[in-house]
C-alpha positions, 0 to 999 in steps of 0.5 A: 445506530447512526454512521457518521460518513464524515468520520468514515471518510477521514478513516479512509483518507488516513488509511490511504496516506498510511498504506500509500506510504508503506506501499511506496517504501516496500515497492522501492525494496521489492519491485522495480516500479515503486510508484505503481505499487503505491498507486495500487495500495492507495486504490485498494484502500477503498476495500479495507481488507484488500489493502492489508492483503496487498501489504502482506503480499508485498512483505512476503515478496523477496527483495530485488537486487539493485546494482548487482554486477555479474 
């Protein structure tokens, strides 16, 4: 059985785009620094189970309140 490294590279790149975009979207709703959240998500794409765990953690986190007046 041969593993095609080109196909593996494409899979990692596509997952980086998908997870990066989803991390940025969730980061806007759930953190005060969405760019950092997206960068962490993209970095964790190197080890595939970690990026899914990161997305689950972001999904379970409570939304932040924007523009709340006291």
